[in-house]
N, C-alpha and C positions, 0 to 999 in steps of 0.2 A: 459387462453387466451380467451376462449369463453365467459367470463364474461364481456369483453370489448365490449360495444355496437357497432353496425354497424356505428354509426356516430363518433365513436372514432378513435384512431390511435395508432398503435404500431410502435415504432422505435427500431429495433433490431440490435445487433452487427454483423459486417461482416468483422472480421479479423483485426489483428494488424500487424505491421511490423515484419516479421520473424515468424509469427504464421500461423497455418492452418486456413483457413476460414471455414472449415467444422466442424459443431457441430451437430451430430445426435440428441442429446437431444433437442437442440434449435429448430431444424427443426420439430421435432415431436410436440413440443408445438405450433409453429407457424402454423402448418397445421390445428389447431383447431380454428384459429382466424376467426371471421366474419367481422372484420373491415379492412381497408387498412393497409398494412405493408410496412414500409420503412426501409432501412438499413443505418447504419453509420459505418465508419471505413476506412480501406485502401484497402479492398477487391474489386475485379473487379465489384461486384454487388452492391456496396454501392451507394445509392442515395445521401447520404451526405458523400462525400469522403474527407478524411484528406490528405493534401499534404503539402510539404515544412515545415515539422515539425522541429522546432529548440528548443532544450532543453538547455538553457543557465543558468549559475549561478544566473543571475538576473531576470529570468522569462522565459516564454514559449510562443512561437508564432507558428501559423500554418494558412494554407489557407484551406477553405472549398469549394469544388466543389459540386454544386447541380445539379444532373442529367447531369454531365459532363461539366457544365458551371460554371465559376468562380462566387462564391456567396459572400464570405466575407473573409477578413483577420482578424484573431482573435488573441488575446494575453491576458495573465493574469500572476499574480505573482507566481502562483502555480508551483510545480515541478511534474514530472512524467507523463508517457504516459497515465496511467489509468485516470488521471484527464482530459487529453485532450479528451479521449473517452467520459467521463461523460459530459463534457462541450459541446461537439459536439451533443450528444444526446439531451441535454437540449435545445440547440439552435434550433435543428430541431423541437422539440415539441413546443417551444415558437413561432417559425415561423408559424407553422400550426394553432396557435391560434391568428394569426394576429399581433404579435409583430414584429416590423421592425428590419432588420439586424443591423441598426445603433444603435438602443436601446440595442440590444443583445450585440454588440461589446463593447459599453460603460459600460454596467453592468459588463461584464467579466473583464475589465481592473481594476476594483476596488474590485473584489471579493477576500475575504481573507480566503477562505476555511471554513471548519466547524471544530468544536472542535474535538480533538483527531485524526485528520488525518494530519500527518507530522507537528504537532503543536510544535513549539519551546517553551519548558517549562522553560528553563533557559540557560544562557550563563555565565560561570564562568571561568575566567582566560583563555579565548580562547577555552574552551571546550563547545560544543553545545549539549544540552540534548533535545531529540525529543520524543514526545509521539505519538504513533500511535496505533489505534484500530485494529491492525492486528489480525484476528481471524481464518485465514486459510492459507495454504501454498501459494496460488496464490497471496493473498493480501500481504503477507510478501515479496515475490519475487518482487512485484511491488514497495513496499515501499523502499526496499534496492536499487533497480535499480534507483528509483527517487533520492534518497540521493546521490548515486554515481555521478549522473549528476549535482545535485545542489552543492555538496561539493567535487568537483573534487580534487583528490590528498589527501584527508583527510583519516586518519585511521578510519575505520567504525566499531563500535561495535554494535552487536545485542544482546539485553538482553530479553529473552523470558520467559513469564509465560504461560505455557500451561493451559489455563483457559476455553476457549470456549468448547462446546460439541464436536466440530470437533477436536480441538488440543489435547484434553485429551484422544483421542482414537488412536489406532495404525493403523487404516485403511489407513491413509495418511502419515504414518511415513516416508517413503522414499521420498515422495514429500516435506515434511517438512525439511528433511535433505538437500535436494538440494536447497531449497529456502534460508535456513540459510547460506549456503555456499557463498551467495552474500556478506557477511560481512567479515572483516579481523579477528575479534575476536568474539567468540560466547560464551554466558553465558546462561544456561538454568536452571530455577528454578524447584522445585518439582512440580508435577502435582497438580493443585488446586483441593482440595477435591477429592483426588484419590479414596477414599473408596466409592464414589458414582458411580464409573464406574466399571463394572465387570472386574475382573483381566484378563480374557482372551481377553478383548477388550481394555484394558488400554495401553496407550502409554508407551513403554519400554525405559526409559531414557538411560541406558547404551548402548542399541542397537542403539538408535538415535545418541548418541555421537560418536559411532564407525562409523556410516555412514557419519556423518559430517566430521570426520577425513579422511575418505576415499575420500571425495570430496576436500581434501586439505586445510581444515581450522582447527585451534586449537579451542578446545571447553572445557569448564569446567561446571560441574554440581554443583550448589550451592543451598543450601536448600531454602533460602528465601531472602526477600529484605535486611534484616540486614546483612546477610552473604555476599551478593553481594556487598553492599555498602562498607563494611569494606575491602573486598578483592580488588576491582578494583579501588577505589578512589585513592589510592597511585600510581597506574599504569597509570592513565590518564594524558595526557599532552596537552598543547596548540595545537589547530588544530584538536583534536579528535572530532568525532561526535558519540554520543551514542543514538541509537534507542532503546527505551523501548517499547516492543511489548506485549500488554495485553489488554483485553477487560474489565478489572476491576481495582480496586484500587492498586493491586500489593503491598500490605503491606506498602503503603506510600512512595514507592521508589522515586516518582516524587519530593517529598520534601526532603527526607532524603539524596539523592545523592548530590544535590546542596549544602545542608547545610554542609555535610562532606567535600566537596571540598573547601568551604570557610574556614572551620575550619583548614584544612591542610595548606591553603595559608597564614592564619594569624599566623601560627607557624614559618613560614620562616623568 
């Protein structure tokens, strides 16, 4: 934080709906800042406060108050509260650089997100396949919550490859189990390059599965992309949403699953 020059600016999070606004780690970091610090979020101390948040299947809209005064009504086609926080922080920084609120609002209306964040990879016979670069439990929970809002009523599948340095370790195992419980069906592949992680630190898949079941969700452990595709493709039906969660190529599953679904459809 103290690398940001005095002429710079830091915009820091100040809480989301239903979450504590207190973050001791964040406060310790901010205490080292030499530049002005502003807050965004829904917390009482937010300089850029999000209100009137509406998460609809066709898009997301919200109002931003700046220091208690109405500043702008914003909307974009993305789903998920975490995208609202990111957009609001970006808007605050853009405004501090002299960009008008009208230009910010116009830009957000046409923003199509970035690759591998809630990216629709394929739609086959009413089945929607989503790619998301979810690499830790908080991101996974946010992704599944966003998909629930965007695809209300759909049966939601979470297919996880524990690939990141965080997910390959058991330190956040219980958090991971809770986050995956946001899906209706859970599939977990083998830990990517498990031999590179000390055994006493490695994610324990049977224990993870047991915790997911304790949280009320069915879960299956399948070795790799091929096993997953062959197992679940016949089970998928129109209206399902499949969230593939990995920060890597995941054995080509993004191409293999749609291809298998088309193959099965052509046999009918």
